[in-house]
N, CA, C and O of each residue as an XYZ file, in Angstrom:
732
protein
N      21.226    -11.366     -6.013
C      20.892     -9.970     -5.833
C      19.425     -9.839     -5.405
O      18.544    -10.507     -5.948
N      19.189     -8.982     -4.440
C      17.833     -8.789     -3.914
C      17.046     -7.808     -4.784
O      17.607     -6.939     -5.451
N      15.739     -7.984     -4.747
C      14.829     -7.108     -5.474
C      14.476     -5.887     -4.637
O      14.604     -5.895     -3.413
N      14.033     -4.848     -5.314
C      13.471     -3.689     -4.632
C      11.972     -3.684     -4.926
O      11.529     -4.171     -5.966
N      11.204     -3.127     -3.998
C       9.744     -3.189     -4.126
C       9.106     -1.897     -3.648
O       9.698     -1.112     -2.908
N       7.876     -1.711     -4.102
C       7.010     -0.676     -3.554
C       5.759     -1.385     -3.058
O       5.096     -2.108     -3.802
N       5.453     -1.164     -1.794
C       4.264     -1.720     -1.160
C       3.221     -0.609     -1.090
O       3.526      0.510     -0.679
N       2.011     -0.916     -1.484
C       0.924      0.052     -1.479
C      -0.181     -0.430     -0.554
O      -0.519     -1.613     -0.539
N      -0.739      0.492      0.215
C      -2.002      0.209      0.861
C      -3.048      0.151     -0.253
O      -2.809      0.660     -1.348
N      -4.186     -0.453      0.011
C      -5.223     -0.566     -1.018
C      -6.184      0.620     -0.972
O      -6.162      1.475     -1.857
N      -7.017      0.669      0.050
C      -8.090      1.658      0.134
C      -7.534      3.050      0.414
O      -6.862      3.266      1.423
N      -7.816      3.988     -0.481
C      -7.303      5.340     -0.354
C      -6.025      5.577     -1.132
O      -5.576      6.716     -1.259
N      -5.431      4.510     -1.657
C      -4.203      4.616     -2.442
C      -4.432      4.056     -3.850
O      -4.157      4.726     -4.846
N      -4.930      2.841     -3.917
C      -5.212      2.173     -5.192
C      -6.658      2.426     -5.627
O      -6.937      2.617     -6.810
N      -7.556      2.425     -4.669
C      -8.981      2.640     -4.947
C      -9.564      3.676     -3.994
O      -8.985      4.001     -2.958
N     -10.714      4.173     -4.377
C     -11.394      5.194     -3.589
C     -11.930      4.599     -2.289
O     -12.364      3.448     -2.250
N     -11.892      5.402     -1.229
C     -12.504      5.007      0.041
C     -13.969      5.420      0.039
O     -14.408      6.207     -0.799
N     -14.708      4.881      0.983
C     -16.121      5.180      1.149
C     -16.284      5.896      2.494
O     -15.599      5.573      3.464
N     -17.185      6.859      2.539
C     -17.515      7.530      3.791
C     -18.961      7.182      4.123
O     -19.881      7.562      3.400
N     -19.153      6.460      5.216
C     -20.493      6.060      5.662
C     -20.804      6.726      7.001
O     -20.189      6.394      8.015
N     -21.725      7.635      7.012
C     -22.227      8.241      8.252
C     -21.150      8.852      9.142
O     -21.382      9.046     10.335
N     -19.980      9.160      8.588
C     -18.942      9.825      9.382
C     -17.886     10.374      8.440
O     -17.971     10.216      7.222
N     -16.888     11.023      9.029
C     -15.779     11.526      8.221
C     -14.609     10.540      8.207
O     -13.517     10.871      7.744
N     -14.840      9.338      8.711
C     -13.803      8.309      8.735
C     -13.876      7.468      7.452
O     -14.926      6.912      7.132
N     -12.765      7.378      6.728
C     -12.769      6.591      5.491
C     -12.793      5.092      5.794
O     -12.134      4.626      6.724
N     -13.554      4.352      5.003
C     -13.585      2.901      5.157
C     -13.512      2.233      3.787
O     -13.655      2.880      2.750
N     -13.291      0.943      3.813
C     -13.172      0.158      2.587
C     -14.543     -0.066      1.956
O     -15.556     -0.105      2.655
N     -14.570     -0.211      0.637
C     -15.835     -0.567     -0.015
C     -16.276     -1.961      0.407
O     -15.453     -2.820      0.721
N     -17.593     -2.169      0.407
C     -18.154     -3.453      0.820
C     -18.734     -4.244     -0.353
O     -19.176     -5.379     -0.171
N     -18.738     -3.662     -1.549
C     -19.287     -4.371     -2.710
C     -18.451     -4.047     -3.945
O     -17.699     -3.073     -3.962
N     -18.590     -4.865     -4.961
C     -17.887     -4.593     -6.217
C     -18.379     -3.299     -6.853
O     -17.616     -2.608     -7.527
N     -19.651     -2.967     -6.641
C     -20.200     -1.727     -7.184
C     -19.542     -0.499     -6.549
O     -19.381      0.530     -7.205
N     -19.163     -0.609     -5.279
C     -18.499      0.507     -4.588
C     -17.002      0.570     -4.896
O     -16.367      1.599     -4.662
N     -16.445     -0.494     -5.405
C     -15.001     -0.590     -5.606
C     -14.596      0.121     -6.897
O     -14.907     -0.346     -7.993
N     -13.903      1.251     -6.762
C     -13.483      2.055     -7.911
C     -11.987      2.342     -7.821
O     -11.528      3.010     -6.895
N     -11.229      1.827     -8.798
C      -9.812      2.167     -8.876
C      -9.681      3.644     -9.206
O     -10.506      4.197     -9.933
N      -8.643      4.286     -8.672
C      -8.371      5.663     -9.075
C      -8.016      5.663    -10.560
O      -7.302      4.779    -11.035
N      -8.511      6.645    -11.279
C      -8.304      6.721    -12.729
C      -6.851      6.903    -13.126
O      -6.431      6.403    -14.170
N      -6.085      7.600    -12.323
C      -4.757      8.053    -12.730
C      -3.601      7.217    -12.186
O      -2.484      7.722    -12.073
N      -3.842      5.956    -11.849
C      -2.756      5.214    -11.200
C      -1.981      4.281    -12.124
O      -0.878      3.857    -11.778
N      -2.527      3.955    -13.278
C      -1.847      3.015    -14.171
C      -0.474      3.480    -14.608
O       0.474      2.695    -14.596
N      -0.348      4.741    -14.996
C       0.932      5.254    -15.484
C       2.005      5.291    -14.401
O       3.112      4.810    -14.646
N       1.732      5.842    -13.203
C       2.798      5.828    -12.189
C       3.216      4.417    -11.783
O       4.396      4.164    -11.538
N       2.256      3.501    -11.710
C       2.619      2.120    -11.374
C       3.479      1.509    -12.477
O       4.444      0.796    -12.200
N       3.124      1.793    -13.719
C       3.928      1.308    -14.843
C       5.341      1.856    -14.816
O       6.294      1.139    -15.120
N       5.483      3.129    -14.451
C       6.818      3.728    -14.348
C       7.660      3.021    -13.292
O       8.842      2.750    -13.505
N       7.048      2.729    -12.166
C       7.785      2.023    -11.108
C       8.174      0.622    -11.564
O       9.302      0.183    -11.341
N       7.254     -0.068    -12.192
C       7.537     -1.419    -12.695
C       8.669     -1.373    -13.712
O       9.568     -2.214    -13.683
N       8.627     -0.382    -14.619
C       9.676     -0.233    -15.631
C      11.020      0.136    -15.021
O      12.066     -0.100    -15.625
N      10.995      0.715    -13.824
C      12.239      1.071    -13.120
C      12.794     -0.090    -12.296
O      13.780      0.068    -11.576
N      12.158     -1.256    -12.406
C      12.689     -2.441    -11.753
C      12.090     -2.782    -10.406
O      12.603     -3.656     -9.707
N      11.026     -2.118    -10.030
C      10.390     -2.401     -8.746
C       9.338     -3.498     -8.888
O       8.590     -3.544     -9.865
N       9.299     -4.373     -7.900
C       8.163     -5.271     -7.745
C       7.090     -4.488     -7.005
O       7.403     -3.742     -6.077
N       5.837     -4.643     -7.395
C       4.751     -3.871     -6.802
C       3.792     -4.801     -6.083
O       3.336     -5.801     -6.638
N       3.491     -4.453     -4.829
C       2.618     -5.258     -3.992
C       1.566     -4.379     -3.319
O       1.809     -3.207     -3.031
N       0.412     -4.956     -3.077
C      -0.616     -4.295     -2.282
C      -0.740     -5.056     -0.970
O      -0.880     -6.279     -0.962
N      -0.687     -4.325      0.139
C      -0.823     -4.894      1.485
C      -1.943     -4.141      2.192
O      -1.863     -2.926      2.375
N      -2.979     -4.860      2.584
C      -4.194     -4.182      3.022
C      -4.812     -4.831      4.256
O      -4.938     -6.053      4.331
N      -5.193     -3.998      5.220
C      -6.013     -4.466      6.338
C      -7.461     -4.524      5.863
O      -7.969     -3.548      5.309
N      -8.120     -5.641      6.071
C      -9.526     -5.802      5.690
C     -10.322     -6.409      6.848
O     -10.861     -7.508      6.720
N     -10.397     -5.692      7.985
C     -11.083     -6.231      9.162
C     -12.593     -6.368      8.980
O     -13.250     -7.055      9.763
N     -13.146     -5.725      7.960
C     -14.589     -5.841      7.740
C     -15.003     -7.270      7.414
O     -16.175     -7.622      7.550
N     -14.047     -8.098      6.985
C     -14.342     -9.521      6.763
C     -14.685    -10.182      8.100
O     -15.721    -10.835      8.229
N     -13.808    -10.007      9.091
C     -14.059    -10.657     10.383
C     -15.237    -10.027     11.122
O     -15.833    -10.660     11.993
N     -15.569     -8.797     10.784
C     -16.727     -8.139     11.387
C     -18.035     -8.573     10.722
O     -19.116     -8.231     11.202
N     -17.942     -9.328      9.614
C     -19.127     -9.789      8.909
C     -19.773     -8.740      8.015
O     -20.931     -8.888      7.626
N     -19.035     -7.678      7.686
C     -19.578     -6.601      6.859
C     -19.373     -6.827      5.369
O     -20.082     -6.250      4.544
N     -18.399     -7.670      5.024
C     -18.122     -8.000      3.630
C     -17.586     -9.434      3.594
O     -16.847     -9.851      4.486
N     -17.960    -10.169      2.574
C     -17.487    -11.549      2.422
C     -16.063    -11.559      1.876
O     -15.693    -10.719      1.056
N     -15.273    -12.517      2.341
C     -13.899    -12.644      1.853
C     -13.870    -12.814      0.332
O     -12.951    -12.321     -0.323
N     -14.854    -13.497     -0.233
C     -14.919    -13.701     -1.676
C     -15.055    -12.374     -2.425
O     -14.503    -12.214     -3.514
N     -15.791    -11.422     -1.841
C     -15.948    -10.102     -2.467
C     -14.620     -9.351     -2.428
O     -14.223     -8.731     -3.415
N     -13.938     -9.406     -1.293
C     -12.628     -8.759     -1.184
C     -11.660     -9.379     -2.195
O     -10.884     -8.664     -2.829
N     -11.705    -10.698     -2.346
C     -10.824    -11.345     -3.320
C     -11.168    -10.921     -4.746
O     -10.273    -10.756     -5.575
N     -12.452    -10.744     -5.038
C     -12.847    -10.258     -6.373
C     -12.319     -8.837     -6.606
O     -11.877     -8.514     -7.709
N     -12.364     -7.998     -5.581
C     -11.800     -6.649     -5.695
C     -10.301     -6.734     -5.981
O      -9.776     -6.021     -6.836
N      -9.629     -7.614     -5.254
C      -8.190     -7.779     -5.461
C      -7.893     -8.320     -6.856
O      -6.876     -7.960     -7.450
N      -8.757     -9.172     -7.385
C      -8.582     -9.677     -8.743
C      -8.727     -8.565     -9.778
O      -8.065     -8.599    -10.816
N      -9.588     -7.578     -9.507
C      -9.692     -6.409    -10.387
C      -8.341     -5.696    -10.430
O      -7.859     -5.329    -11.501
N      -7.739     -5.504     -9.268
C      -6.424     -4.861     -9.192
C      -5.408     -5.642    -10.017
O      -4.691     -5.067    -10.836
N      -5.350     -6.943     -9.801
C      -4.360     -7.776    -10.486
C      -4.582     -7.816    -11.996
O      -3.620     -7.934    -12.755
N      -5.818     -7.721    -12.436
C      -6.100     -7.793    -13.866
C      -5.898     -6.453    -14.576
O      -5.698     -6.425    -15.790
N      -5.948     -5.344    -13.835
C      -5.882     -4.034    -14.482
C      -4.603     -3.240    -14.199
O      -4.324     -2.249    -14.873
N      -3.835     -3.672    -13.209
C      -2.633     -2.927    -12.823
C      -1.425     -3.859    -12.774
O      -1.582     -5.068    -12.607
N      -0.212     -3.301    -12.921
C       0.994     -4.141    -12.901
C       1.435     -4.509    -11.481
O       2.573     -4.256    -11.086
N       0.525     -5.102    -10.735
C       0.783     -5.503     -9.352
C       1.160     -6.977     -9.325
O       0.488     -7.812     -9.931
N       2.232     -7.286     -8.623
C       2.726     -8.666     -8.516
C       1.786     -9.530     -7.675
O       1.441    -10.651     -8.051
N       1.381     -8.979     -6.523
C       0.566     -9.760     -5.600
C      -0.187     -8.823     -4.658
O       0.317     -7.763     -4.287
N      -1.397     -9.226     -4.278
C      -2.192     -8.513     -3.285
C      -2.353     -9.437     -2.082
O      -2.792    -10.579     -2.222
N      -1.997     -8.941     -0.902
C      -2.219     -9.697      0.334
C      -3.031     -8.835      1.288
O      -2.960     -7.606      1.256
N      -3.804     -9.502      2.137
C      -4.610     -8.747      3.083
C      -4.725     -9.505      4.397
O      -4.610    -10.729      4.458
N      -4.958     -8.719      5.445
C      -5.203     -9.249      6.779
C      -6.660     -8.988      7.105
O      -7.129     -7.851      7.040
N      -7.370    -10.044      7.454
C      -8.785     -9.875      7.764
C      -9.056     -9.755      9.265
O     -10.209     -9.747      9.696
N      -8.001     -9.663     10.045
C      -8.158     -9.582     11.497
C      -8.476     -8.164     11.957
O      -8.229     -7.190     11.246
N      -9.026     -8.074     13.153
C      -9.232     -6.795     13.830
C      -8.059     -6.567     14.779
O      -7.293     -7.489     15.058
N      -7.922     -5.340     15.272
C      -6.830     -5.025     16.200
C      -6.812     -5.980     17.389
O      -5.742     -6.382     17.847
N      -7.973     -6.339     17.881
C      -8.061     -7.184     19.077
C      -7.453     -8.570     18.879
O      -7.123     -9.241     19.856
N      -7.300     -9.005     17.637
C      -6.710    -10.321     17.373
C      -5.186    -10.338     17.554
O      -4.583    -11.399     17.716
N      -4.568     -9.136     17.525
C      -3.135     -9.005     17.773
C      -2.280     -9.919     16.895
O      -1.313    -10.515     17.369
N      -2.636    -10.025     15.633
C      -1.881    -10.890     14.709
C      -0.641    -10.165     14.191
O      -0.518     -8.949     14.336
N       0.262    -10.909     13.594
C       1.505    -10.325     13.086
C       1.334     -9.655     11.730
O       2.198     -8.893     11.296
N       0.210     -9.942     11.054
C       0.041     -9.413      9.700
C      -0.697     -8.077      9.657
O      -0.570     -7.347      8.674
N      -1.450     -7.744     10.675
C      -2.253     -6.509     10.636
C      -1.365     -5.288     10.835
O      -0.678     -5.159     11.848
N      -1.393     -4.398      9.854
C      -0.665     -3.150     10.008
C      -1.252     -2.403     11.209
O      -2.474     -2.352     11.344
N      -0.438     -1.831     12.074
C       0.902     -1.319     11.836
C       2.043     -2.328     11.990
O       3.206     -1.962     11.820
N       1.738     -3.572     12.303
C       2.802     -4.566     12.333
C       3.247     -4.853     10.907
O       2.440     -4.750      9.983
N       4.514     -5.212     10.705
C       5.056     -5.353      9.351
C       4.935     -6.746      8.738
O       5.579     -7.021      7.725
N       4.134     -7.625      9.320
C       4.110     -9.018      8.886
C       3.882     -9.245      7.403
O       4.572    -10.064      6.797
N       2.926     -8.538      6.802
C       2.663     -8.736      5.376
C       3.870     -8.337      4.532
O       4.207     -9.019      3.564
N       4.519     -7.233      4.898
C       5.688     -6.777      4.157
C       6.851     -7.749      4.325
O       7.550     -8.069      3.364
N       7.047     -8.213      5.551
C       8.147     -9.151      5.812
C       7.937    -10.472      5.078
O       8.885    -11.041      4.536
N       6.694    -10.961      5.061
C       6.403    -12.214      4.351
C       6.652    -12.070      2.850
O       7.242    -12.957      2.233
N       6.209    -10.968      2.265
C       6.445    -10.738      0.835
C       7.928    -10.570      0.548
O       8.428    -11.069     -0.460
N       8.636     -9.870      1.430
C      10.072     -9.681      1.244
C      10.795    -11.020      1.250
O      11.718    -11.238      0.465
N      10.379    -11.904      2.128
C      10.979    -13.236      2.185
C      10.641    -14.045      0.923
O      11.512    -14.679      0.328
N       9.380    -14.011      0.534
C       8.928    -14.791     -0.629
C       9.560    -14.320     -1.939
O       9.860    -15.141     -2.805
N       9.765    -13.016     -2.094
C      10.249    -12.448     -3.353
C      11.681    -11.916     -3.269
O      12.133    -11.214     -4.173
N      12.389    -12.240     -2.202
C      13.775    -11.805     -2.014
C      13.909    -10.281     -2.185
O      14.646     -9.798     -3.044
N      13.183     -9.550     -1.349
C      13.142     -8.096     -1.423
C      14.065     -7.493     -0.369
O      14.051     -7.900      0.793
N      14.858     -6.530     -0.788
C      15.668     -5.725      0.119
C      14.786     -4.600      0.639
O      14.528     -3.634     -0.079
N      14.327     -4.714      1.869
C      13.392     -3.733      2.422
C      14.021     -2.350      2.568
O      13.317     -1.344      2.488
N      15.315     -2.285      2.779
C      15.995     -0.999      2.893
C      16.030     -0.225      1.586
O      16.257      0.985      1.597
N      15.810     -0.895      0.463
C      15.751     -0.254     -0.858
C      14.317     -0.156     -1.362
O      14.081      0.099     -2.543
N      13.370     -0.358     -0.464
C      11.966     -0.424     -0.852
C      11.156      0.678     -0.181
O      11.643      1.380      0.705
N       9.910      0.811     -0.624
C       9.034      1.897     -0.177
C       7.675      1.355      0.233
O       7.196      0.351     -0.295
N       7.068      2.047      1.188
C       5.677      1.794      1.573
C       4.916      3.082      1.337
O       5.271      4.134      1.870
N       3.847      2.991      0.520
C       3.000      4.148      0.235
C       1.626      3.881      0.837
O       0.984      2.879      0.522
N       1.187      4.778      1.696
C      -0.099      4.601      2.350
C      -0.795      5.918      2.621
O      -0.268      6.994      2.340
N      -1.995      5.807      3.176
C      -2.775      7.007      3.476
C      -3.130      7.140      4.952
O      -3.924      8.005      5.323
N      -2.542      6.280      5.803
C      -2.796      6.434      7.237
C      -1.590      5.978      8.053
O      -0.629      5.418      7.526
N      -1.673      6.233      9.344
C      -0.526      5.976     10.225
C      -0.164      4.498     10.283
O       1.012      4.165     10.432
N      -1.144      3.603     10.168
C      -0.835      2.176     10.241
C       0.039      1.744      9.065
O       0.943      0.925      9.228
N      -0.232      2.293      7.883
C       0.590      1.990      6.711
C       2.017      2.469      6.927
O       2.978      1.738      6.686
N       2.138      3.697      7.381
C       3.454      4.308      7.566
C       4.237      3.583      8.661
O       5.425      3.310      8.494
N       3.585      3.273      9.771
C       4.280      2.561     10.849
C       4.703      1.160     10.417
O       5.774      0.697     10.809
N       3.889      0.477      9.620
C       4.272     -0.847      9.111
C       5.492     -0.729      8.209
O       6.417     -1.537      8.297
N       5.492      0.275      7.343
C       6.649      0.486      6.462
C       7.911      0.778      7.248
O       8.975      0.235      6.949
N       7.798      1.639      8.260
C       8.962      1.958      9.087
C       9.455      0.716      9.829
O      10.658      0.466      9.896
N       8.523     -0.060     10.386
C       8.908     -1.269     11.132
C       9.594     -2.290     10.234
O      10.430     -3.066     10.697
N       9.244     -2.292      8.959
C       9.872     -3.228      8.019
C      11.200     -2.706      7.486
O      11.954     -3.457      6.867
N      11.495     -1.434      7.717
C      12.745     -0.853      7.238
C      12.634     -0.162      5.891
O      13.650      0.128      5.259
N      11.408      0.108      5.442
C      11.178      0.785      4.165
C      11.186      2.304      4.334
O      10.971      2.819      5.431
N      11.435      3.001      3.249
C      11.193      4.433      3.189
C       9.688      4.611      3.018
O       9.067      3.895      2.233
N       9.098      5.559      3.744
C       7.644      5.698      3.738
C       7.205      6.980      3.030
O       7.848      8.026      3.124
N       6.082      6.855      2.318
C       5.484      7.999      1.623
C       3.998      8.023      1.982
O       3.277      7.052      1.751
N       3.557      9.134      2.546
C       2.154      9.320      2.895
C       1.455     10.084      1.777
O       1.891     11.172      1.400
N       0.379      9.520      1.248
C      -0.465     10.255      0.315
C      -1.365     11.173      1.134
O      -2.153     10.706      1.955
N      -1.247     12.461      0.912
C      -1.986     13.439      1.705
C      -3.474     13.383      1.395
O      -3.896     13.442      0.240
N      -4.247     13.270      2.453
C      -5.708     13.237      2.374
C      -6.257     14.162      3.446
O      -5.530     14.563      4.355
N      -7.522     14.500      3.346
C      -8.150     15.360      4.348
C      -8.119     14.746      5.737
O      -8.204     15.467      6.731
N      -8.000     13.430      5.824
C      -8.126     12.718      7.093
C      -6.800     12.286      7.718
O      -6.821     11.552      8.706
N      -5.640     12.708      7.185
C      -4.384     12.196      7.733
C      -3.332     13.274      7.983
O      -2.138     12.981      7.924
N      -3.730     14.476      8.253
C      -2.804     15.587      8.373
C      -1.709     15.442      9.411
O      -0.637     16.023      9.241
N      -1.933     14.692     10.476
C      -0.938     14.614     11.548
C       0.020     13.425     11.416
O       0.898     13.247     12.261
N      -0.135     12.625     10.387
C       0.716     11.439     10.215
C       2.106     11.864      9.726
O       2.239     12.682      8.817
N       3.139     11.284     10.356
C       4.513     11.612      9.982
C       5.127     10.469      9.197
O       5.146      9.325      9.650
N       5.631     10.796      8.008
C       6.282      9.824      7.131
C       7.606     10.420      6.665
O       7.892     11.592      6.910
N       8.408      9.601      5.992
C       9.661     10.116      5.434
C       9.379     11.187      4.385
O      10.086     12.191      4.295
N       8.331     10.953      3.593
C       7.918     11.898      2.557
C       6.398     12.004      2.549
O       5.696     11.096      2.992
N       5.906     13.126      2.040
C       4.472     13.334      1.832
C       4.275     13.632      0.350
O       5.111     14.272     -0.288
N       3.157     13.156     -0.183
C       2.889     13.321     -1.604
C       1.405     13.611     -1.811
O       0.563     13.120     -1.059
N       1.086     14.406     -2.829
C      -0.317     14.706     -3.102
C      -0.984     13.623     -3.947
O      -2.210     13.513     -3.958
N      -0.178     12.818     -4.661
C      -0.734     11.738     -5.487
C       0.377     10.754     -5.858
O       1.534     10.941     -5.483
N       0.016      9.717     -6.589
C       1.017      8.701     -6.942
C       2.026      9.212     -7.962
O       3.178      8.778     -7.948
N       1.624     10.122     -8.848
C       2.601     10.694     -9.785
C       3.736     11.361     -9.026
O       4.909     11.160     -9.339
N       3.378     12.153     -8.027
C       4.399     12.828     -7.223
C       5.199     11.815     -6.403
O       6.403     11.990     -6.217
N       4.550     10.765     -5.912
C       5.264      9.727     -5.154
C       6.331      9.064     -6.022
O       7.426      8.772     -5.540
N       6.023      8.826     -7.293
C       7.007      8.237     -8.212
C       8.191      9.179     -8.381
O       9.337      8.730     -8.403
N       7.935     10.467     -8.499
C       9.028     11.443     -8.612
C       9.889     11.428     -7.351
O      11.114     11.514     -7.431
N       9.254     11.320     -6.200
C       9.999     11.249     -4.934
C      10.882     10.004     -4.920
O      12.053     10.081     -4.549
N      10.334      8.861     -5.320
C      11.102      7.616     -5.338
C      12.292      7.733     -6.283
O      13.406      7.354     -5.919
N      12.077      8.246     -7.478
C      13.170      8.386     -8.452
C      14.244      9.331     -7.940
O      15.435      9.061     -8.097
N      13.832     10.443     -7.326
C      14.780     11.407     -6.774
C      15.556     10.790     -5.601
O      16.771     10.955     -5.501
N      14.853     10.088     -4.728
C      15.484      9.436     -3.583
C      16.484      8.381     -4.059
O      17.576      8.267     -3.503
N      16.117      7.617     -5.077
C      17.012      6.591     -5.618
C      18.270      7.212     -6.231
O      19.372      6.695     -6.051
N      18.099      8.326     -6.957
C      19.263      9.005     -7.543
C      20.200      9.496     -6.446
O      21.419      9.391     -6.575
N      19.630     10.033     -5.362
C      20.425     10.511     -4.244
C      21.206      9.361     -3.599
O      22.399      9.489     -3.325
N      20.525      8.248     -3.363
C      21.196      7.076     -2.774
C      22.268      6.535     -3.696
O      23.350      6.160     -3.244
N      21.972      6.491     -4.998
C      22.937      5.970     -5.965
C      24.187      6.865     -6.031
O      25.305      6.361     -6.130
N      23.995      8.186     -5.976
C      25.142      9.101     -6.054
C      26.015      8.981     -4.807
O      27.219      9.230     -4.876
N      25.433      8.604     -3.676
C      26.207      8.426     -2.438
C      27.047      7.148     -2.453
O      28.053      7.046     -1.752
N      26.623      6.183     -3.257
C      27.360      4.911     -3.296
C      28.442      4.904     -4.371
O      29.234      3.964     -4.442
N      28.486      5.926     -5.195
C      29.507      5.975     -6.255
C      30.830      6.458     -5.732
O      31.794      6.557     -6.491
């Protein structure tokens, strides 16, 4: 039997984004800037208790740009793993110009995790805060949930949510609907 999973983007979903000299959100560059959202432990726990494997899939091109060391990004990811019920954190350090299979909006990270953990992508979800997250989830065959932010109003997803608590309610409702159709 295959597992079901929820894939989360990191910056803007699990932790706060940083705004440097523009209205464009970017990833933190230091451990001091890295702040988990206060209210995410309970919704993640609910998903885990409902039988979902939880993964973080994140583009981190600032590594290849020389703006942050890979070791710092790994330390940030270790904070996530030590404080939240996340199975695994994976990231792509490439820029768009590298055209790799792992950089969202391509689904490579999701497909690799699905293969490694025997995940049924059609029963799984991708939660993100930008179009690349949503397009990666769609390309992998997941149901997509966009966390609404000031910077992503035009992004189209299967569902929109104001926070992770509401996203969990959407997932539970969607699962009940799917389950009632199979009975």
